[in-house]
N, C-alpha and C positions, 0 to 999 in steps of 0.2 A: 486372318483371324489371330494368328500368333502375335502379329504386330500390334493389334488392338489391345491384347492382354498386356503386352509390355508397356504400352502407353498408359493403360489403366493403372498398372503397378507404379509407374513413375509418378503419375499425378497423385496417387495416394501417399507415396513416400514424401513427395514435396509438400503436400498439405500438412502431413504430420510434423514434418520438420519445421515448417513455418509456425505451426501452433506451439511447438515446444519453444521456439525462440521467443514468441510473444509472451508465453508464460514465464520464461526465464527473465525477460526484461522487466516484467511486472514485479517479480519476486526480488530482483536485485536492485530496484530503484531505491535511491537514498530517501529516508524518511523514518517516521516513527510508526509503530504498530503495537498491538497487544498480541502476545503469543503465550498461551498457557497461563493467562491471568496476569502476566508481567508486561510492563511497558518497555519496549526496546527501541533503539535507534540504530538504523543501518546507515553508515556514512563511509564512503570510499571502500566498500567491501568489508568493513569491520562492524560487527554487531555488539552493542553494549546495552546493558540494562540501565534504565533511568532510575537513579536512586535519589535524585534531588531535582527540583524544578529546573528545567532546561529551556533556554530561550532560542527560538528558531530565527532564521534570517530576517523574517518580516516582523519580528517582535512578539510573535505568538509564544506563549509559555505553555509547556506541557509538564504536568506533575507526574510523580511516580504512580499515581492512581489512575492516570489517563485523563484527568481533567485538563481541558484545553481552554486557555484564556487568550482571547484575541487582544490586539493592542487597543481596541475601542472598549474593552471591558466585557464584551459578551463572552459567554463560555458555553461549553458543551462537554459531554463525556464521550471520549473515544471508545468505540465498542470493538470487541473481537472481530477481526476481519477488515475493519476500516484501516486506512493508512492516512497519514498526514505528511505531505512532502516537507522538505526542509524550508521551503518558501511559504508554508502554511496552508496549502491546498489539501482539503480532505477528500478522499475518494472512498466509495463504498465498494464492497465486492460485487461482481456482476449479479444483477437480478435482485439486489437488496435496496429498497428505497431509503432515503434519508428519514429516519424516524426520530432523530434527536434534535428537537428545536433548540435554537440558541436561547439563552436566558441572560438576564442582566443581574 
């Protein structure tokens, strides 16, 4: 019985540790996001506020207001909680559908 409790504790600790690593990886991935109403870019561990239009690796441009313009001219507004990678891939927070249609 004592062995089963120890195994249960180990499984719980391992699960929590893996969850923390996944969350840390998500938080620390390079890209742009909105935090407190300000657009910020995380690159190589350094966070800077976007104060002028910035071009990402794929040619996507992100403005200080969070307006994202793709190389093909389509645009969208980055929302609080969304992230855009430095290669231009937008991700939503878990459980939030994409509500911002692209416009031309």
